[in-house]
N, C-alpha and C positions, 0 to 999 in steps of 0.2 A: 291418454297417457298409458303406456304399456306397464305391466307389472314389473317389479324388481325381479331380475333373473340371476341365479347364481351360476357362475362359469365353472369349468372343470378345475381351474386352479384355485378355487375358493373365493375369488373376488366377485364383486357384484356389479351389475350394469343393467340399464334399462333394456328390456328385450325388444327385438326388432318387430315392427308392425307390418312386415311384408306380407304376412298371412292374414291381415285383417282387411278392411274395406277401402276400396278406392272411392274418394269423395265424389258425390254427385249433387246436382242442385237440389236443395231441400224443399220438399213439399209438405203440406199439412196432412196428417194421417188421422184416421179414426181407429183407435187401438183398443182391443179388449185383452186385458191381462187375465189369465185363467190359472188357478191353482187351488188345491184343497187347503193350502196353508196361508191363512191371512188372519188379521185381527178378528176376534180377541186372542187367537193363538199367537204366541210370540216366538221369534227365532230369526235366523239369518235370512231365510227365504222371504218371510213376511216383511222384514225391514227393507230388503232389496226391492220388493214390488212396490211398497209404499213410497220410498224415496225416489225411485226411478219414475214412478207415475207423477209425482209432484213436479219433478224437473221437466218432464215432457210437457205437462200442462203449462208450465212457465214459458216454454218455447212455442206455445200456440197450438199444440196438438190436442185432440179430444181423446180422453182416456177414461175407460170404465173398467171395473174389476168384477169378475164372476168367481164366486167361491160357494161352498156349501153352507147351509144354515148352521149356526152355533147356538144351540139351546133356543132361547126366545128371540134371538137375533135373526130375523127372517125378513124377506122382502127387500126393499130398496132403502139404502141408507146413504148419507153423504158424510164425507170426511173433509179435511181441510181444503179450502179453495174450490169446492164443488166436485171433489173426487167421488164419483158415484160407484157404489158397491152393490152388486146383486148377490144376496144370500139365498141361494136356491135350495128348495126342499128336497135334497138328495140324501139317501141313507148313508150314514158313516159306517164303514166296515171295521177298520183297524187303524189305530194311531192317527186319528183325524183324517184318514184317507177314505174316500167314498168307495162303495161297491161299484163295479163296472160290468156292463153287459154290451156296451157300444150302442145301445138303443134307447134305454130309458131316459138318458140325459138329452137326447136329440131334440125333443119338443121344446124344452126349456132353453137350451143353448141357442137353438135356431131363433127363438123369440128374442133373446138378447141381441144376437148378431143382426137381425133384421131391424128391430126397433131402434138400435143405436147406429145403424148404417155403418157397421164395422168393415174396415178394409184390411186390417192386419190382426190376426189372432196370435197373441204371444203367450205361450204356455210355459210354466215354470215347474221344475223339479221332477226327476225321474221317479220319485216316490209317490207322486200325485196321480191317482187313477183319473181324476177329473181332467187333468192337463192332457193326458193321452186321449181321452174321449173327445176333448175339444179340438185337438189336432185332427183326429179322424173325421169329425163332423165338418170342420172348416174346409178340409180338402174335398169332401163330398159336395159342399156348397160352392166350391170354386174360389175360396178366399185364400189370400196369402198367409203363410204360417211361419212363425219363428219359435224356436224352443231354446230355453236357457237351462243348462244342466248345472246344478249346484253341488253335486255329490260325486264321490269316487266309489267304484264297485270293484269287487274281485272277479275272478274268472272260474274258480274251481268248485265252490260249494253249490249245492242245488239251487238255493235262493238266487245266487248271482246268475247262474245259467238261465233260469226262467226269466229273471228281470232283463237280462241282456237280450234275450230273444224277443221279448215284448218291445224293448227299445229299438231293436233292429227293424221290426215291423212299423213302429210308430214314426221313426225318423227317415225311413227309406225314401219317402217323397215329400218330406218337410222341406220348405224352401231354403231355410237357413238355420244354423244351430250356433248358439253362443255358449262359451264356457268361461268360467271365472278365473282360470289359471291355465298355464301351458301344460302342467301335469294333468289337469282335468281334461284338456283338449285331447291329449294323447290317449288317455283312458277311454274317453267317449268314442273317438275314432276307431279304436280297436274293438270296443264292445259292440258297437252298432255297425261295423264294417262300412264306415262313411268315407266319402271323398274329402280329404282335408281342406280342399279349397272352399267348401261350403260351411266350414267351421271357423269361427272367429273367437278371439280371446278379448273379453272386456271384463276387467276386474270389478270386485265390489269396491265400496268406498265408505266413508264415514262423514257425517255432517259435523264439521269442526265446531259449529256453534252449539251443538248439543253435548259435546264431550270436550270440556275445557278443564284445565287443571285448577286445583284449589289446595295448595300445600298446607294451608292453615287447618284443614279438616283432618289431616293425617295425625295420629297420636304421636306426641313427642316422647322420646325415651323408650319406645317400643317399635318393632318392625312388624308390619301387617302384610300378609300375603293374601291377595284377593283372587278368588276363583268364581267366575260366573259362567254357568254351563248347564245344559240339560244333564241330569244325573242318570246317565244311561251308559251301557257298556262301551260303546264306541267312543265316548268322551274320556275314557281312561280313568273312571272313578275308582276302580280297583287299585290303580297305581297311586292315586291320591291317598287312598286309605293306607298304603304302605309308607308314604312319604311323611305323613303328619306325625305319627308317634316318634319316628327317628329324629326329625328335626326339632320337635318340641323338647326332646330330651337333651339335645346338644345346646339349644339356645333358649334359655329361660325367658328372654324378652321377645320371643316370636309368637305371633298370633295368626290364626287363619280365619278369613271372612268368606263364607261360601254362599253364593246365591244360586238358586235354581231348584227344580223339582224333578223327580223321576224315580223309577224303581230301585236305583242304586243308592238312594238316600239311606237305606237301612245299613249299608256298609259303613258310611260315615258315622251314623249314630252308634253303631257297635264299637267302632274305634274310640269315639269320644267317651263312651261308657266304660270300656275296658281299661283305658289309660287315665281316666278321671281328668279329662281335658275340657270340662264344661265351660270354664272361664276363659279358655284360649281358642276354642273352635266354635264359632257361631254359625249356625245354619239358618239362613234367612228365608228359605222356601222360595216359591215362585215370586218373581219380581215383575212389576209393571215396567213398560219401556221407559217411562219418565223417571223411574227410580234407579236405573242402572248407573247413570253418571254419579248420583249421590253416594252410591256404594263404592264405585271405583276410586273416587277421590279420598276415601278413608284409608287407602292402602299405599304401600310403597312399591310392591312387586305384583305383577299380574302373572298368574301361572296358568298355562294351558297344557293339559295332559292327554289330548285327543290321540286316538289310535289311527284315525283316518280323517282327513280334511281336504276339501278341494281348494279352499281359500282361507277360511277362519277370520270372519269379520271381528270377532271378539278381541283378538290381539291388536287390531288396528284401533279399536275403541279404547283399550287399555293404554296403548302408547299415546293416543291423542289426549288422554287425561294426565299424561306426564309420568306414568308408571314405568318401571323397568320390567321388561317382558322376558319370561322364561317359557319355552315351549318345546314340545316334541318335534323332531325333524321328520315329519310325515307328509305325504301328499304334496299339495301346492304351498304349504307353509313357508318353505325356504325362499319362495318367490316374493313374499308379501312385503317384508321389511328388510332394509339393509343391515349389514352385520353389526353396526354400532348401536342399533335400536333393539336388538333381540339376541338372546342366547339360546341356541338350539341344542337339544339333547336327544339321545336315543330314548325310545319309549320303554324305559326300564326304571325301576325305583332307584337303583344306584346312580344312574346317569342324571336323573332329574334332581336327586338330592345333592349331588356334586354341583350341578348348575346353580341351584338355589344357594348353596354355600358360597359359591364364587360371587354371586350378586350381593348377598348379605355382607360379605367382606368389603366389596366396593362401597356400599352404602355407609358402612361404619367409617371408612377412610375418607368419605366425601369425594370419591373418584368417579362420580356419575354426572351426567349432564343435568341441568336444572329442568324441572317439569315444563317450564315455559319454552325452553329450547327444544325439548322433545316434541311438544305440541306443535311448534312452528315447523319442524321437519315433516311431521305426519300431515299437517295441513297442506303442505306443498306437494305431497306424493299422490293423494287420492281425494277427489271431489266428486260428488254426485252429478254436478253439472257436466263434468268431463265424461262420465259414464253415459249420461243422457245424450250428449253430442255424438258419441260413437254409436250408441244404439240407434239414434236417428239415421245415421248413414246405413245401418243394416236395413231399416225400413225402406229407405230410398232405393236400395238395391233390390229388395225382394219385390217391390211393387212394379218393377219393370220386367220381371221374369215371368215366364208362362207358368200358369197353374195347370198341372196335368189333367186332361179330361179322364173320364172313367176308364176308357180303353187303355190309355197310357198308364194309369194307376195299376190296373190289373196286370199288365205286362211287367211293370216295375216290381210289384209284389212277388210275382212268380220268379223273376230273374234274380232278385236281391235276397229273398228270404228262403229260397230252396223250394223244391218241388212239393213237399208235403205241407209245411207251414205256409208257404206262399199261396198254395191252392186254397187252404182253409181260410186265410184272411182275404183272399180275393173274393171268395164266396160271401164272406161277411161284408165286404165293401159293396157288393152288388145288392145285398139285402138292405144295407144302410141307404143306398141310393134309391131303392124302391120305396123304402119307408119315407124318405124325404119327399118323393113325388106324391105319396099319399097325403102327407101333411100339407103340401102346397095345394093339393086339390081341396082338402077340407078347409084350410085357412090360407088363402092366397097371400103372397107377400104384399101385394098392393092393398089388401084389406087390413093389414096390421098397422095400428097407430104408431107413428114415429115419436120417439121420446124427445122431450125438451133437452137441449144441450146445456150442461152445466160447465163444460170446458170445451176448448177448441175454437175455431174461427167464428162459430155462431153462438158462443157462450153467452148465457144470460147472467152468469156470475162474473165478477171481475177476475183478473189474473191472481193466482194463488200467492199469498204472502207466506214465505217459508221461514222468515226470520223476524220475530220468534214464531214457533209453531202455533197453530190455532186449534180450536176445539171443534169436534164433530157437531153439526147442527142440522136441524130439519130444513126442508125445502123452503127457500125464501128468506131464511134468517141469515144474519151476518156471522162469519167465522169468528170463533173466540180463541182461547189459548191452547187447550190440550187436544192434539189430533186424535187421541185414542179414547176419549170419553164416550159414554153411552148416549144414544139418541133414540127417539121414537121413530117408527116407520113414517116415511114422508107421505105426501098426498098421492104419490103414485101407487102406494099401497103394496101389500104383499104380492109377490109373483107366484101364482099357483096354477 
């Protein structure tokens, strides 16, 4: 299902899928999802990887995940339905992203790719150094590669210039790229100088069974605005700090319920202290995935103040719980929900305050759709099974395309990335290839033990049961309820 797209005249329609994938006969794939961002870290990328993996396993594919170690969480773990996760001992550099040198991760990632007989390496997020490393190593090993971009970047500041150059190098010979909105696609094509024909749009989704309305939980006689977000600059927390005192002064029956953690929490604490709003502004701190729905159903309005977003899954989750959604008009957000489910505002305190005033007025007049009706609309717009079906077509397409040999990669790097940067990275690609030959001489592929399959055609576990979600378990045990609970390393042991 294509995302909702806003036309020039302001009306909405489903966007054309002419630039996506031509269906081909489906085959079973062995997929390795790679990103620095996964459980126990929580966010949109983490949820996307988890939900997509569960649906792909449901369709009979083998899926494993490679990420870096989180504290004591190292080695091999299993999540719901036999989803195997490799927590690799790689050093974290900044904001849960690993340090990169293009070499130190090759022995570990090669071990995962060979042991699991991986045929497709699917990397996620431009912010993830491990994802870029995995793409580089997979191409050196002759594996098919897919990259999903979840973010929007600028073009002018030094950070964006450097990141865009890295992305140009990383994606120049990646087989296929996926973006979560059409705005994100245009941004990625421009940043990395890509051929638009190898970039597809597959939106995020929400599991409607996890986010259901419960009007009885919302307080009567008061109106609650819910905000669930990382408390960082790009999420517009400074705007939120300007909105709260203004609206609380105008509406004595208005409360704010804020979930999330980050460096901008101090802004909200200062506002609460300065205006003595301790009983009306609740800061819940970091939330577990299973707690998000219980927080959402306590409110009437979901507020998103982001300054940049490629898709924003949070507004879909809020709408799925039956809340009225008010959001900034930035990035790919206008594509996500139709006009009658969202009120879009400029990213300013005045515009967002006016938008909230309008929705508060509708609530008091009873001129809004019921939570059950809103949930039913969202349920029909986005499903993870639809996302998995479209991603499956991407895998079918890349598996019939040729992976460039080393000589072809070197020419592509020089032609695509410029004489200086292209020559530097071509030299790095040669060193990476020589290092791979050394590793294959020291430990031949044929001498590496093959892992037991927990998912896929040869799975030893049964098909995943996604409704209700189940609990993480050790190898050989039966799935329980919570997909995110802690578990001990399995019999496969730590990967060192």
